[in-house]
N, C-alpha and C positions, 0 to 999 in steps of 0.2 A: 544468410539472412541478415542483411544490414538494415538497421532502422535509424531514422532521423529523430533526434531528441525533440524536435518541434512537432512531430507527427503524433498527435494524441492517440489516434486510432491504432497506429503501429505499436506504440508503447503499451497501450491497453491490451492489445492482442498478445504481445510478448509476456506480459504479466499473467494473463489468463492461462497461457500455455505453460509457463513455469509453475504457477500455482502456489508458490510459497516465497517467503523472503524474511528478512530480518528488519524489525522496526525498532528504532531507538526513540525513547521518550526522555523527558527531563524529570528527574526525581526531585523531591522537596528540598534536598540539599544542593541542587544544581548539578548533580552528577548525572551522566547519561546512564540509561538502563536499556539494555537490548533484549529482544525476545524474538524467537522464531515463530512465524505465524503462517497459517493458510491465508492466501491472498488472491483476490481477483480484482477486476476493474470493470467499470461501465464503459460503454463505447466512447463517451466523452472524456475518459481518463480519470474519473473519480475512483480512488482505490478503496477497497472494502475488505475488512477482516473482522473476526469476532474474537471475543475474550471473555473470560469469567468476569462478571460485574465487580467482584471484589479483588481483581488482580491489580498489581502495581501499575501496569500500563494504563488501565482504565482510570485509576485515581490520578495518575500523572496527567493524562489528557484532559480530565475535568479541570484541573488547576492550571496546566501549562500546555496548550494545544499544539505547540510546535513539535514536529516529528521529522525524522529522517528514515529512509528505507533503502535497503539494498536487495536487488533481485538478480540472480545469476542463472544463466543457461550456458550450455557448451562453451562457446567462445565469446559470448556477449554478457556484459554486466551493466545493470542500470541502477544508478543512484538517484533518489528522489527526495525532495524536501517539500514540506507543506504544512498545512494546518489541519489538525484532526478534530473531529467532533463525534459525540455519541449520537447516533441516529435515534429519533423518536417518532412516534405516531406513524403517519403515512410514509415518511421517508424510511423508517425502520422496516416496514413491510415491503416496500418497493425494493430496497437494497437487499433485504433478506431473500427475496426471490432471486435476485442476481447471484447472491452468494450460494444459495441452495442449488441453483442450476449448475454451478461449478463444483460444489461439494454436496452431492445428494446425501440426505440423511444427517446433515449438519445440525447442531444444536443452537445455531445462531439466533433463532427466534424463541428459544425456550426461556422460561423464567431463570434468572440467575446468570444470564449471558447478555453482553452488550454487543451491539453491532457498531463498528467504527467506520466512518467515512473520512477520507483524506482528500482535501483539495490540494492538488499538486501545484507548486509555484516554480520549482526548478528541477531540471532533469539533466543528467549526464550519462551518456552512453559510451561505453568502452567496448570496441569491437576488435578483439585480438585475432580474428580470422583474417583480417587485412594486414598487409605488410608494407609499411610499418602499421602498427595498430592505429585504428581511427578513434579519435575522441571527439565527441560532439556534445555541446551543451545548449540548453534553451531555457528561457524563462517563459512560463505559461501565465497568461493574464486571465 
């Protein structure tokens, strides 16, 4: 399964299949803070995860929205960078449906939880199934 970094639909499909990844946000002291999260994506490549509203990552995203993520599957890894936001109102419900479709019974829309949307700006795909390994990068506009 080779995917092109510029192919939003293929990257989104890969993320949905993997279903989890690591998100790094920036703490108040400027240090990175990483967390393992359940993760899905919309067809147009917006990443979606949930977190407790009082978690470090939610506080970090409120103040400093730049994030990086890493998602891995068998021989492919995808690194992504972008801008995160806490979804509210109609967007929260729409993305909550996307998240709940991937994770039935999730608490993403419950009180005390935040739903995070990430607009991806940069993607790097490393495919170790090819010899030599293929590395592909793209900037998303």
